[in-house]
C-alpha positions as CSV (number, residue, x, y, z in Angstrom):
1,M,121.8,73.2,84.6
2,S,125.3,73.6,86.1
3,A,126.1,74.1,89.8
4,D,129.5,75.4,88.9
5,P,129.0,77.4,85.7
6,L,131.7,77.5,83.0
7,P,130.0,79.7,80.4
8,P,131.4,79.9,76.9
9,P,133.7,82.8,76.1
10,S,132.1,86.0,74.8
11,P,132.3,86.7,71.1
12,T,135.3,88.8,70.0
13,P,134.4,92.4,70.7
14,P,134.6,95.2,68.0
15,P,137.9,97.1,67.8
16,G,138.3,99.4,70.8
17,R,135.8,97.6,73.0
18,T,136.8,95.3,75.9
19,A,135.2,91.8,76.0
20,T,132.5,91.6,78.7
21,R,130.4,88.8,80.0
22,T,126.8,89.3,81.2
23,A,124.8,87.5,83.9
24,A,121.2,87.9,84.7
25,V,119.8,87.7,88.3
26,I,116.1,86.9,88.6
27,P,114.6,87.4,92.0
28,A,111.7,85.0,92.2
29,A,111.1,84.6,96.0
30,G,107.9,86.7,96.3
31,R,104.5,85.3,96.8
32,G,102.6,87.9,94.8
33,V,99.5,88.1,97.0
34,R,97.7,90.6,94.6
35,L,97.5,87.8,92.0
36,G,95.3,85.8,94.3
37,P,95.8,82.7,96.4
38,G,97.9,79.8,95.1
39,A,101.5,79.1,94.2
40,P,104.2,81.8,94.4
41,K,103.6,84.3,91.5
42,A,106.7,83.2,89.6
43,L,105.4,79.6,89.5
44,R,102.0,80.5,88.1
45,A,101.3,79.0,84.7
46,L,101.3,81.2,81.6
47,G,100.3,79.3,78.5
48,G,100.9,76.0,80.4
49,T,104.4,77.0,81.4
50,P,105.4,78.7,84.7
51,M,106.0,82.5,84.4
52,L,109.5,82.0,85.8
53,I,110.5,79.7,82.9
54,H,109.3,82.4,80.4
55,A,111.3,85.0,82.2
56,I,114.4,82.8,82.2
57,R,114.1,82.1,78.5
58,A,113.6,85.8,77.9
59,M,117.1,86.4,79.4
60,A,118.7,83.4,77.8
61,D,117.4,84.3,74.4
62,S,120.0,87.2,74.4
63,R,123.3,85.9,73.1
64,A,124.9,88.4,75.5
65,V,123.7,86.5,78.5
66,S,125.7,83.4,79.4
67,L,124.6,82.9,83.0
68,V,121.2,83.2,84.7
69,V,121.0,83.1,88.5
70,V,117.5,82.3,89.8
71,V,116.8,83.4,93.4
72,A,114.1,81.0,94.7
73,P,111.9,81.3,97.7
74,P,113.9,80.5,100.8
75,D,112.4,77.1,101.2
76,G,111.8,76.5,97.5
77,A,115.3,76.2,95.8
78,A,115.0,72.4,95.3
79,E,111.5,72.9,93.7
80,V,112.9,75.5,91.3
81,R,115.9,73.4,90.3
82,T,113.5,70.5,89.5
83,L,111.4,73.0,87.5
84,L,114.4,74.1,85.4
85,D,115.4,70.5,84.8
86,A,111.9,69.8,83.5
87,H,111.9,72.5,80.8
88,A,114.0,73.0,77.7
89,L,116.5,75.8,78.1
90,P,119.3,77.0,75.8
91,D,122.4,74.8,76.1
92,R,124.7,77.8,75.7
93,T,123.5,79.4,78.9
94,D,124.3,78.2,82.4
95,F,121.7,78.3,85.2
96,V,122.2,78.4,88.9
97,V,119.5,78.4,91.6
98,V,120.0,79.9,95.1
99,P,117.7,80.5,98.0
100,G,116.4,84.0,98.5
101,G,115.9,86.2,101.5
102,D,113.0,88.0,103.3
103,S,113.1,91.0,100.9
104,R,113.7,91.6,97.3
105,Q,116.8,93.6,98.1
106,E,118.2,90.8,100.2
107,S,117.4,88.3,97.4
108,V,119.1,90.3,94.7
109,M,122.2,90.6,97.0
110,L,122.2,86.8,97.4
111,G,122.0,86.4,93.7
112,L,125.0,88.8,93.3
113,D,126.9,86.8,95.8
114,A,126.4,83.7,93.7
115,L,128.1,85.2,90.6
116,P,131.5,83.8,89.8
117,P,134.3,86.2,88.8
118,G,134.5,87.4,85.2
119,Y,131.0,88.9,84.8
120,D,131.2,92.7,84.4
121,I,127.6,93.3,83.5
122,V,124.6,92.2,85.6
123,L,121.0,92.3,84.6
124,V,118.3,92.2,87.3
125,H,115.0,91.0,85.9
126,D,111.5,90.6,87.5
127,A,110.2,87.0,87.2
128,A,106.8,88.7,86.9
129,R,107.8,90.2,83.5
130,P,107.8,87.0,81.5
131,L,107.3,88.4,78.0
132,V,110.1,91.0,77.6
133,P,111.4,90.9,74.0
134,V,115.0,90.0,73.4
135,D,115.6,93.3,71.6
136,T,114.9,95.1,74.9
137,V,117.4,92.9,76.8
138,D,120.0,93.5,74.1
139,A,119.5,97.3,74.2
140,V,120.1,97.4,78.0
141,V,123.3,95.3,77.7
142,E,124.6,97.5,74.9
143,A,124.0,100.7,76.9
144,V,126.0,99.3,79.8
145,R,128.8,98.2,77.4
146,D,128.9,101.7,76.1
147,G,129.7,103.0,79.6
148,A,126.5,103.7,81.5
149,P,126.7,102.5,85.1
150,A,123.0,101.8,85.3
151,V,120.3,101.4,82.5
152,V,116.6,100.9,82.7
153,P,114.1,100.2,79.9
154,A,111.3,102.8,80.1
155,L,108.1,103.9,78.4
156,P,106.4,107.3,78.3
157,L,103.2,107.6,80.4
158,A,99.9,107.5,78.5
159,D,97.8,108.7,81.5
160,T,97.9,112.0,83.3
161,V,99.4,111.6,86.7
162,K,98.3,113.3,89.9
163,Q,100.3,113.8,93.1
164,V,98.1,113.5,96.1
165,E,98.2,113.8,99.9
166,P,97.6,110.4,101.7
167,A,94.0,109.8,102.5
168,A,92.9,110.2,106.1
169,G,91.6,106.6,106.1
170,P,90.9,103.7,103.9
171,G,88.5,104.7,101.1
172,E,88.7,108.4,101.9
173,P,89.2,111.0,99.2
174,E,92.8,112.0,98.5
175,P,93.4,115.8,97.9
176,V,95.4,116.5,94.7
177,V,98.4,118.7,95.3
178,A,100.1,118.7,91.9
179,T,99.9,117.5,88.3
180,P,103.4,116.6,87.1
181,D,104.4,117.1,83.5
182,R,104.0,113.6,82.2
183,S,106.4,114.3,79.3
184,L,109.2,114.2,81.9
185,L,108.0,111.0,83.5
186,R,108.7,107.4,82.5
187,A,107.4,104.0,83.6
188,V,110.4,101.8,84.1
189,Q,110.6,98.1,83.4
190,T,113.2,95.3,83.6
191,P,115.7,94.0,83.0
192,Q,117.7,96.8,84.5
193,G,121.4,96.6,83.6
194,F,124.4,97.6,85.7
195,D,128.1,97.7,85.8
196,R,128.7,94.9,88.4
197,A,130.9,96.8,90.7
198,T,128.4,99.7,90.8
199,L,125.5,97.4,91.6
200,V,127.4,95.6,94.4
201,R,128.4,98.9,95.9
202,A,124.8,100.1,95.8
203,H,123.6,97.0,97.7
204,E,126.4,97.3,100.2
205,T,125.7,101.0,100.8
206,V,122.0,101.7,100.5
207,R,119.8,100.5,103.3
208,D,116.5,102.2,102.4
209,D,113.5,100.2,101.3
210,V,113.6,100.7,97.6
211,T,111.4,99.4,94.8
212,D,114.1,98.9,92.1
213,D,117.8,98.5,91.9
214,A,118.3,101.6,89.7
215,S,117.1,103.9,92.5
216,M,119.8,102.5,94.7
217,V,122.4,103.6,92.2
218,E,120.8,107.0,92.0
219,Q,121.4,107.3,95.8
220,L,125.1,106.8,95.1
221,G,124.9,110.0,93.0
222,L,125.5,108.2,89.7
223,T,123.6,108.7,86.5
224,V,120.9,106.2,85.5
225,V,119.9,106.3,81.8
226,T,116.9,104.9,80.0
227,V,116.5,103.0,76.8
228,P,113.2,102.3,75.0
229,G,111.1,99.7,76.8
230,H,108.4,97.6,75.3
231,E,104.7,97.4,75.9
232,E,104.9,93.6,76.2
233,A,107.4,93.8,79.1
234,F,104.6,94.6,81.5
235,K,104.5,93.2,85.0
236,V,102.0,90.5,85.8
237,T,100.7,91.6,89.2
238,R,96.9,91.2,89.1
239,P,94.5,88.7,87.6
240,L,93.8,91.0,84.6
241,D,97.5,91.2,83.8
242,L,97.6,87.4,83.6
243,I,94.7,87.4,81.1
244,L,96.6,90.0,79.0
245,A,99.8,88.0,79.2
246,E,97.9,84.9,78.0
247,A,96.6,86.9,75.0
248,V,100.1,88.2,74.1
249,L,101.5,84.8,74.3
250,A,98.8,83.3,72.2
251,R,99.3,86.0,69.5
252,R,103.1,85.3,69.5
253,R,102.6,81.6,69.1
254,H,100.1,82.2,66.2
255,N,102.1,84.8,64.4
256,D,105.7,83.9,65.2
257,G,105.7,80.3,66.3
258,F,106.9,81.4,69.7
């Protein structure tokens, strides 16, 4: 792990395309209370290895990514650095750990502040999505390289969706007001990819409480595009998700030697 990263140069680009370098920012400062009591969510074990390490490897497995910035809990940067030192990570990728903030938005901005010059593409990836396939990461990077200012991997919805009015109180029935056409809806995942200058401008401009970085770019009036997501890039939020992730990881290790 390098505190002053000097990533290797990017491969020679195809004719007509400018060389770009890609960094990934992984906000991992949340506690994840819905997963139950214990360590912060990103440090929970999955197959004997912290989810955060799986998420870092998922980014570093892409040859496009030469730097990963991990945004740790505000008082947990030293612990995360020790964690990274204890696990095998690709030598061709540099890793930096910085303390996070009180919100996800603040933590991502702190991760952006830690990026050295020369990185034109930034991925923002949830530490709680430990099993995203490398093909999904590469598809996001490629779409940004092709000129999209913001890219999200997304899946069609399998369930019918209802729009409701808020309940009058906890446990009270919620009146349905509409049934959106699910063919026009997508469930978005991470990593989300951005032109660096666009993402920085979004974080400097948008002050609303948002759930993902792409919605901040939308508020700038810019187009966000989707690429196909993957069913294994689900977010580990509840105990049942952790059981499913263990099953996916066990299948990968059995079938692919993962």
